[in-house]
TORDREN-293575 format. One line per field, with one value per atom (N, C-alpha, C, CB): residue number from 1; residue in three letters; atom name; x, y, z. Coordinates in steps of 0.001 Angstrom, whole numbers, plus 500000, padded with zeros to 6 digits. Atoms other than C-alpha are relative to their C-alpha. Glycine has a CB too. Example, Ala and Ser with C-alpha at 12.3 -4.5 7.8 and 13.67 -1.06 7.14 Angstrom:
BEGIN
seq 1; 1; 1; 1; 2; 2; 2; 2
type Ala; Ala; Ala; Ala; Ser; Ser; Ser; Ser
atom N; CA; C; CB; N; CA; C; CB
X 500890; 512300; 500900; 499008; 499180; 513670; 499230; 500414
Y 498810; 495500; 501200; 500027; 498810; 498940; 501090; 500462
Z 500000; 507800; 500000; 501246; 499940; 507140; 500730; 498585
! end
This chain:
BEGIN
seq 1; 1; 1; 1; 2; 2; 2; 2; 3; 3; 3; 3; 4; 4; 4; 4; 5; 5; 5; 5; 6; 6; 6; 6; 7; 7; 7; 7; 8; 8; 8; 8; 9; 9; 9; 9; 10; 10; 10; 10; 11; 11; 11; 11; 12; 12; 12; 12; 13; 13; 13; 13; 14; 14; 14; 14; 15; 15; 15; 15; 16; 16; 16; 16; 17; 17; 17; 17; 18; 18; 18; 18; 19; 19; 19; 19; 20; 20; 20; 20; 21; 21; 21; 21; 22; 22; 22; 22; 23; 23; 23; 23; 24; 24; 24; 24; 25; 25; 25; 25; 26; 26; 26; 26; 27; 27; 27; 27; 28; 28; 28; 28; 29; 29; 29; 29; 30; 30; 30; 30; 31; 31; 31; 31; 32; 32; 32; 32; 33; 33; 33; 33; 34; 34; 34; 34; 35; 35; 35; 35; 36; 36; 36; 36; 37; 37; 37; 37; 38; 38; 38; 38; 39; 39; 39; 39; 40; 40; 40; 40; 41; 41; 41; 41; 42; 42; 42; 42; 43; 43; 43; 43; 44; 44; 44; 44; 45; 45; 45; 45; 46; 46; 46; 46; 47; 47; 47; 47; 48; 48; 48; 48; 49; 49; 49; 49; 50; 50; 50; 50; 51; 51; 51; 51; 52; 52; 52; 52; 53; 53; 53; 53; 54; 54; 54; 54; 55; 55; 55; 55; 56; 56; 56; 56; 57; 57; 57; 57; 58; 58; 58; 58; 59; 59; 59; 59; 60; 60; 60; 60; 61; 61; 61; 61; 62; 62; 62; 62; 63; 63; 63; 63; 64; 64; 64; 64; 65; 65; 65; 65; 66; 66; 66; 66; 67; 67; 67; 67; 68; 68; 68; 68; 69; 69; 69; 69; 70; 70; 70; 70; 71; 71; 71; 71; 72; 72; 72; 72; 73; 73; 73; 73; 74; 74; 74; 74; 75; 75; 75; 75; 76; 76; 76; 76; 77; 77; 77; 77; 78; 78; 78; 78; 79; 79; 79; 79; 80; 80; 80; 80; 81; 81; 81; 81; 82; 82; 82; 82; 83; 83; 83; 83; 84; 84; 84; 84; 85; 85; 85; 85; 86; 86; 86; 86; 87; 87; 87; 87; 88; 88; 88; 88; 89; 89; 89; 89; 90; 90; 90; 90; 91; 91; 91; 91; 92; 92; 92; 92; 93; 93; 93; 93; 94; 94; 94; 94; 95; 95; 95; 95; 96; 96; 96; 96; 97; 97; 97; 97; 98; 98; 98; 98; 99; 99; 99; 99; 100; 100; 100; 100; 101; 101; 101; 101; 102; 102; 102; 102; 103; 103; 103; 103; 104; 104; 104; 104; 105; 105; 105; 105; 106; 106; 106; 106; 107; 107; 107; 107; 108; 108; 108; 108; 109; 109; 109; 109; 110; 110; 110; 110; 111; 111; 111; 111
type Met; Met; Met; Met; Val; Val; Val; Val; Lys; Lys; Lys; Lys; Lys; Lys; Lys; Lys; Arg; Arg; Arg; Arg; Val; Val; Val; Val; Ala; Ala; Ala; Ala; Gly; Gly; Gly; Gly; Arg; Arg; Arg; Arg; Phe; Phe; Phe; Phe; Val; Val; Val; Val; Arg; Arg; Arg; Arg; Asp; Asp; Asp; Asp; Glu; Glu; Glu; Glu; Ser; Ser; Ser; Ser; Ala; Ala; Ala; Ala; Asp; Asp; Asp; Asp; Gly; Gly; Gly; Gly; Glu; Glu; Glu; Glu; Arg; Arg; Arg; Arg; Glu; Glu; Glu; Glu; Pro; Pro; Pro; Pro; Ser; Ser; Ser; Ser; Glu; Glu; Glu; Glu; Val; Val; Val; Val; Lys; Lys; Lys; Lys; Ala; Ala; Ala; Ala; Lys; Lys; Lys; Lys; Lys; Lys; Lys; Lys; Ala; Ala; Ala; Ala; Pro; Pro; Pro; Pro; Met; Met; Met; Met; Ala; Ala; Ala; Ala; Ala; Ala; Ala; Ala; Pro; Pro; Pro; Pro; Arg; Arg; Arg; Arg; Pro; Pro; Pro; Pro; Lys; Lys; Lys; Lys; Tyr; Tyr; Tyr; Tyr; Cys; Cys; Cys; Cys; Arg; Arg; Arg; Arg; Thr; Thr; Thr; Thr; Tyr; Tyr; Tyr; Tyr; Thr; Thr; Thr; Thr; Arg; Arg; Arg; Arg; Lys; Lys; Lys; Lys; Arg; Arg; Arg; Arg; Val; Val; Val; Val; Ala; Ala; Ala; Ala; Glu; Glu; Glu; Glu; Ala; Ala; Ala; Ala; Leu; Leu; Leu; Leu; Pro; Pro; Pro; Pro; Asp; Asp; Asp; Asp; Ile; Ile; Ile; Ile; Val; Val; Val; Val; Glu; Glu; Glu; Glu; Lys; Lys; Lys; Lys; Phe; Phe; Phe; Phe; Val; Val; Val; Val; Glu; Glu; Glu; Glu; Glu; Glu; Glu; Glu; Ala; Ala; Ala; Ala; Lys; Lys; Lys; Lys; Lys; Lys; Lys; Lys; Gly; Gly; Gly; Gly; Ser; Ser; Ser; Ser; Val; Val; Val; Val; Ala; Ala; Ala; Ala; His; His; His; His; Ala; Ala; Ala; Ala; Lys; Lys; Lys; Lys; Ala; Ala; Ala; Ala; Leu; Leu; Leu; Leu; Ala; Ala; Ala; Ala; Asn; Asn; Asn; Asn; Leu; Leu; Leu; Leu; Gly; Gly; Gly; Gly; Gly; Gly; Gly; Gly; Leu; Leu; Leu; Leu; Asp; Asp; Asp; Asp; Lys; Lys; Lys; Lys; Gly; Gly; Gly; Gly; Asp; Asp; Asp; Asp; Val; Val; Val; Val; Val; Val; Val; Val; Pro; Pro; Pro; Pro; Lys; Lys; Lys; Lys; Val; Val; Val; Val; Thr; Thr; Thr; Thr; Lys; Lys; Lys; Lys; Arg; Arg; Arg; Arg; Arg; Arg; Arg; Arg; Gly; Gly; Gly; Gly; Lys; Lys; Lys; Lys; Gly; Gly; Gly; Gly; Val; Val; Val; Val; Ala; Ala; Ala; Ala; Gly; Gly; Gly; Gly; Leu; Leu; Leu; Leu; Leu; Leu; Leu; Leu; Leu; Leu; Leu; Leu; Glu; Glu; Glu; Glu; Ala; Ala; Ala; Ala; Leu; Leu; Leu; Leu; Lys; Lys; Lys; Lys; Arg; Arg; Arg; Arg; Glu; Glu; Glu; Glu; Pro; Pro; Pro; Pro; Gly; Gly; Gly; Gly; Lys; Lys; Lys; Lys
atom N; CA; C; CB; N; CA; C; CB; N; CA; C; CB; N; CA; C; CB; N; CA; C; CB; N; CA; C; CB; N; CA; C; CB; N; CA; C; CB; N; CA; C; CB; N; CA; C; CB; N; CA; C; CB; N; CA; C; CB; N; CA; C; CB; N; CA; C; CB; N; CA; C; CB; N; CA; C; CB; N; CA; C; CB; N; CA; C; CB; N; CA; C; CB; N; CA; C; CB; N; CA; C; CB; N; CA; C; CB; N; CA; C; CB; N; CA; C; CB; N; CA; C; CB; N; CA; C; CB; N; CA; C; CB; N; CA; C; CB; N; CA; C; CB; N; CA; C; CB; N; CA; C; CB; N; CA; C; CB; N; CA; C; CB; N; CA; C; CB; N; CA; C; CB; N; CA; C; CB; N; CA; C; CB; N; CA; C; CB; N; CA; C; CB; N; CA; C; CB; N; CA; C; CB; N; CA; C; CB; N; CA; C; CB; N; CA; C; CB; N; CA; C; CB; N; CA; C; CB; N; CA; C; CB; N; CA; C; CB; N; CA; C; CB; N; CA; C; CB; N; CA; C; CB; N; CA; C; CB; N; CA; C; CB; N; CA; C; CB; N; CA; C; CB; N; CA; C; CB; N; CA; C; CB; N; CA; C; CB; N; CA; C; CB; N; CA; C; CB; N; CA; C; CB; N; CA; C; CB; N; CA; C; CB; N; CA; C; CB; N; CA; C; CB; N; CA; C; CB; N; CA; C; CB; N; CA; C; CB; N; CA; C; CB; N; CA; C; CB; N; CA; C; CB; N; CA; C; CB; N; CA; C; CB; N; CA; C; CB; N; CA; C; CB; N; CA; C; CB; N; CA; C; CB; N; CA; C; CB; N; CA; C; CB; N; CA; C; CB; N; CA; C; CB; N; CA; C; CB; N; CA; C; CB; N; CA; C; CB; N; CA; C; CB; N; CA; C; CB; N; CA; C; CB; N; CA; C; CB; N; CA; C; CB; N; CA; C; CB; N; CA; C; CB; N; CA; C; CB; N; CA; C; CB; N; CA; C; CB; N; CA; C; CB; N; CA; C; CB; N; CA; C; CB; N; CA; C; CB; N; CA; C; CB; N; CA; C; CB; N; CA; C; CB; N; CA; C; CB; N; CA; C; CB; N; CA; C; CB; N; CA; C; CB; N; CA; C; CB; N; CA; C; CB; N; CA; C; CB; N; CA; C; CB; N; CA; C; CB; N; CA; C; CB
X 499602; 496150; 500734; 498846; 499366; 499002; 500127; 501317; 499937; 499216; 501479; 498975; 498638; 502654; 499803; 500969; 499995; 503424; 501095; 499888; 499015; 505164; 499797; 499561; 500081; 505757; 498956; 499843; 501068; 503625; 498602; 499952; 501458; 500411; 500144; 499452; 500123; 499278; 499597; 499024; 500283; 499399; 499948; 501211; 500015; 498403; 501161; 498998; 498739; 501275; 499273; 500985; 500336; 500087; 501117; 499335; 498857; 503394; 499545; 501419; 500496; 501672; 499171; 499445; 500705; 499352; 500727; 499234; 499134; 501952; 499887; 499838; 500458; 500565; 501236; 498451; 499269; 503087; 501116; 498995; 498846; 506474; 499917; 501161; 500141; 506519; 500571; 500841; 499207; 509088; 498988; 501465; 500637; 506514; 498735; 499651; 500878; 504046; 500302; 499908; 499404; 504084; 498927; 500745; 501124; 501993; 499771; 500719; 500255; 499947; 500021; 498575; 500047; 500178; 498620; 500856; 501247; 497140; 499652; 499786; 500412; 495344; 500161; 497599; 500065; 495666; 498669; 501141; 501380; 491863; 499793; 498965; 500394; 490399; 498971; 499064; 500933; 488579; 498572; 500716; 501088; 484983; 500125; 498917; 499904; 484427; 500227; 498576; 499967; 483816; 501314; 499075; 498771; 487300; 501036; 500230; 498798; 489346; 500985; 499481; 498824; 490779; 500717; 499403; 499190; 491936; 501025; 499317; 499035; 493420; 501022; 499432; 499151; 495090; 501173; 499298; 499318; 496557; 501116; 499199; 499316; 497606; 501212; 498659; 498911; 499664; 500766; 499466; 499112; 501242; 500934; 499163; 499257; 502311; 501164; 498940; 498895; 503954; 501134; 499363; 499308; 505708; 500701; 498915; 499408; 506673; 501592; 499410; 498627; 510248; 500765; 500330; 499158; 511222; 499599; 499568; 500255; 509489; 500692; 498620; 499086; 511297; 501424; 499856; 498525; 514704; 500198; 499917; 499801; 514075; 499987; 498700; 500301; 512839; 501704; 498437; 498819; 516196; 501339; 500266; 498941; 518327; 499656; 499883; 500183; 516846; 500250; 498668; 499909; 517087; 501421; 499358; 498686; 520677; 500859; 500337; 499471; 521245; 499646; 499487; 500240; 519889; 498561; 501066; 501217; 516157; 499468; 499163; 500756; 514605; 498592; 499773; 501297; 510852; 500272; 498952; 499813; 512117; 500359; 500832; 499395; 513937; 498756; 501347; 501451; 510634; 499035; 499238; 500676; 508697; 500486; 500229; 499615; 510792; 499749; 501364; 500025; 510867; 498528; 500786; 501276; 507051; 499430; 499326; 500321; 506900; 500534; 500520; 499361; 509244; 499416; 501933; 500575; 507682; 501029; 499635; 498740; 511020; 499418; 501626; 500354; 509203; 499191; 499444; 500715; 507223; 500980; 498887; 499001; 510313; 499539; 500698; 500520; 509794; 498916; 501151; 501143; 506568; 499718; 498582; 500231; 505637; 498489; 500471; 501686; 501862; 499563; 499404; 500588; 499861; 499266; 498937; 500323; 498965; 498779; 501548; 501165; 495293; 499835; 498892; 500338; 494149; 498756; 499685; 501011; 491706; 499174; 500468; 500864; 488644; 499958; 498633; 500263; 488062; 498947; 499936; 500972; 485817; 498528; 500431; 501429; 482009; 499568; 498459; 500652; 479780; 499698; 498716; 500615; 478298; 501194; 499026; 498568; 482015; 500290; 501170; 499300; 483217; 498988; 500398; 501142; 479906; 500405; 498062; 499971; 480548; 501452; 499716; 498770; 484231; 499837; 501005; 500460; 483003; 499554; 498722; 500930; 480590; 500654; 498983; 498934; 483300; 500849; 500970; 498987; 485751; 499355; 500942; 500880; 483145; 499754; 498668; 499943; 483034; 498597; 500750; 501417; 480066; 498930; 500113; 501338; 476803; 499199; 498929
Y 498688; 492019; 499807; 500911; 500176; 491877; 501358; 499298; 498606; 494500; 500235; 500209; 499790; 495969; 501203; 500304; 498600; 498706; 500688; 499969; 498878; 501832; 501224; 500532; 498867; 504545; 499754; 501358; 500243; 502705; 499816; 501195; 500098; 502326; 498946; 501346; 501073; 499543; 500601; 498993; 499465; 500312; 498548; 501214; 501215; 497944; 499753; 500096; 500423; 496362; 499489; 498770; 500285; 496284; 499684; 501152; 500383; 495275; 498333; 500223; 501045; 491948; 500015; 499582; 499801; 493121; 500383; 500711; 499415; 494530; 501352; 499355; 498362; 498060; 501176; 500325; 498824; 499749; 499076; 501282; 500434; 499153; 500293; 500524; 499605; 498907; 501392; 498947; 498889; 501902; 501346; 499912; 498814; 504318; 500160; 500042; 499983; 503553; 500975; 498719; 499289; 506361; 500288; 501348; 499916; 506705; 501749; 499135; 498572; 509764; 500382; 500368; 499347; 512057; 500298; 501215; 499608; 512514; 501323; 499515; 498211; 515888; 500461; 500368; 499415; 518091; 500718; 500991; 499552; 518623; 499379; 499638; 500079; 518336; 498601; 501719; 501261; 514581; 500379; 498467; 499747; 514319; 499417; 499683; 500145; 514135; 498475; 500546; 501228; 510585; 499224; 499370; 500652; 509648; 500799; 499498; 499124; 512220; 499281; 500908; 500715; 509709; 499028; 499116; 500583; 507391; 500600; 499419; 499091; 510125; 500261; 501321; 499671; 511411; 498849; 500312; 501012; 508148; 499684; 499196; 500420; 507330; 501342; 499990; 498704; 510920; 499979; 501461; 499919; 510307; 498691; 499982; 501232; 506636; 500132; 498894; 499849; 508110; 500879; 500824; 498819; 511033; 499291; 501408; 500466; 508761; 499838; 498966; 500099; 507863; 501420; 499580; 498547; 511689; 500384; 501254; 499264; 512503; 499443; 499981; 500616; 509783; 500250; 498809; 499605; 510810; 501616; 500061; 498533; 514505; 499767; 501145; 500311; 513180; 499394; 498566; 501020; 510908; 501414; 498398; 498762; 514269; 500869; 500939; 499084; 516487; 499333; 500573; 501034; 513595; 500132; 498358; 499790; 513617; 501079; 499765; 498690; 517234; 500167; 501168; 500132; 516551; 500475; 500714; 499658; 517408; 498584; 500404; 500863; 515516; 499446; 500787; 500324; 515884; 499000; 501346; 500655; 514420; 498650; 500604; 501349; 511381; 499089; 500159; 500526; 510860; 499313; 501080; 500157; 510856; 498608; 501207; 501024; 508414; 498617; 500253; 501052; 505989; 499716; 500122; 500282; 506258; 499326; 501315; 500669; 505529; 498747; 500818; 501436; 502519; 499187; 500023; 500890; 500945; 499753; 498672; 500287; 501368; 500599; 500886; 499598; 502998; 499218; 501199; 500759; 500194; 498934; 499469; 500509; 498096; 498621; 500997; 501258; 495198; 500319; 499327; 499631; 496024; 498598; 500705; 501282; 493735; 499930; 499937; 500159; 492241; 500332; 498720; 499518; 493692; 498606; 501393; 501350; 490895; 500450; 499321; 499680; 490981; 499109; 499774; 500488; 489765; 498930; 501197; 500838; 486635; 500116; 498523; 499920; 487112; 498640; 500459; 501192; 484538; 499519; 500101; 500660; 482090; 500341; 498832; 499218; 482918; 499077; 500330; 500783; 481475; 498623; 500635; 501296; 478654; 498820; 500278; 501023; 477391; 499578; 500354; 500622; 477412; 499078; 501171; 501132; 475508; 498512; 500511; 501273; 473085; 499316; 500216; 500560; 472643; 499367; 500988; 500491; 472124; 498509; 500942; 501235; 469453; 498745; 500259; 501186; 467691; 499298; 500497; 500603; 467490; 499329; 501052; 500867; 466213; 498522; 500559; 501476; 462383; 499956; 499140; 500383; 460998; 499706; 498688; 500212; 460879; 499171; 501604
Z 499485; 469521; 501210; 500245; 498781; 471988; 500601; 499853; 499455; 474777; 500414; 501279; 499695; 475661; 501009; 498649; 499289; 478303; 499766; 501422; 500560; 477117; 501084; 498260; 498982; 479989; 500802; 499445; 498924; 482518; 499428; 501004; 500667; 480200; 499086; 499211; 500731; 478384; 498613; 500630; 501226; 474496; 499018; 499579; 500954; 471548; 499289; 499020; 500683; 469826; 498669; 500885; 501492; 466202; 499121; 499380; 500640; 464925; 499561; 501085; 500327; 464941; 498820; 500961; 500580; 462801; 498640; 500649; 501058; 460413; 499649; 498868; 500223; 460659; 500490; 501102; 499601; 462862; 500877; 500911; 499286; 464754; 501331; 499509; 498451; 468729; 500111; 501066; 499702; 468425; 499639; 499088; 500269; 466880; 500935; 498527; 498975; 469543; 501139; 500468; 498755; 471867; 500922; 499663; 498781; 475312; 500198; 501719; 499830; 475419; 501573; 499321; 498741; 478539; 500215; 500083; 499572; 480464; 500109; 501065; 500523; 479596; 501860; 498977; 498634; 482779; 500335; 500168; 499866; 482652; 501206; 498869; 498466; 486189; 499619; 500802; 500261; 486275; 500724; 500716; 499327; 487360; 501148; 499411; 498465; 491235; 500107; 500881; 499541; 490814; 499964; 499355; 500087; 489548; 500347; 498798; 499221; 491715; 500669; 501087; 499146; 494063; 499057; 501363; 500824; 491182; 499115; 499380; 500802; 489332; 500833; 499490; 499205; 492393; 500090; 501198; 499987; 492984; 499013; 500009; 501364; 489465; 499975; 498408; 500204; 489378; 500981; 499946; 498882; 492821; 499682; 501529; 500247; 491792; 498840; 499594; 501150; 488636; 500706; 498499; 499553; 490416; 501329; 500305; 499044; 493614; 500090; 500118; 500076; 492483; 500463; 498524; 500049; 492123; 501319; 498731; 498489; 495526; 500865; 500605; 499173; 497283; 499965; 499845; 500683; 495600; 500735; 497871; 499409; 496988; 501565; 499505; 498471; 500368; 500377; 500250; 499638; 500566; 500036; 498417; 500107; 499494; 501180; 498518; 498670; 502469; 501079; 500234; 498814; 505002; 499972; 499827; 499832; 504101; 500408; 499154; 499560; 504591; 501373; 499185; 498646; 507908; 500633; 500604; 499695; 507747; 500915; 498569; 499094; 510673; 499472; 501264; 500134; 509306; 498721; 499808; 501079; 506106; 500182; 499299; 499704; 507624; 500622; 501130; 499517; 509736; 499131; 500458; 501141; 506676; 499440; 499062; 500652; 505072; 500813; 499649; 499338; 507908; 500186; 501174; 499962; 508119; 498525; 500412; 501508; 504282; 499721; 498851; 500287; 504342; 501337; 499907; 499104; 507394; 501247; 499218; 498962; 509637; 501391; 499495; 498572; 512581; 500605; 500134; 499271; 513310; 500624; 499200; 499581; 513923; 500735; 500781; 499195; 516534; 500970; 500825; 499040; 517943; 500631; 499210; 499325; 520665; 499751; 501637; 499864; 520377; 501065; 499868; 498775; 522924; 500465; 499760; 499241; 525334; 501110; 500877; 499466; 526603; 501386; 498919; 498822; 529922; 499783; 500929; 500391; 529811; 501272; 499561; 498907; 532012; 500690; 499561; 499255; 534934; 499605; 501295; 500289; 534788; 500638; 500250; 499072; 535501; 501016; 499013; 498859; 538211; 499645; 500455; 500378; 536089; 499683; 498631; 500053; 535233; 500837; 499697; 498627; 538786; 500528; 501238; 499342; 539766; 499241; 499527; 500667; 537002; 500293; 498397; 499461; 538112; 501274; 500123; 498621; 541796; 499791; 500625; 500194; 540582; 499615; 498948; 500400; 538711; 500955; 499105; 499028; 541651; 501130; 500563; 499003; 543990; 499788; 500047; 500054; 544483; 499952; 501204; 500348; 542714; 501256; 499121; 498679; 545281; 499153; 500660
! end
């Protein structure tokens, strides 16, 4: 059994078995029934991923018309707002008393 993708879903390619042609294989639409609460996040992510090209297309159209909110959302989505972010530099703490004493002992001539 060979798996093929049709309309974003894996379907069985039964043409290898001689039962059907790949053109006859049709992807089923997900039923619009609400999923169980356990699967809500997965269901939502899948639905958004399917609609994302259309969503982005509409955002681009509105941004071209001059909508600042849509342009800002596209910049956030595309990662353009992060640009050349300078990494935060943290100061190192000074040496503790024990470290200072060890250094002083090393500097002193051997007694």
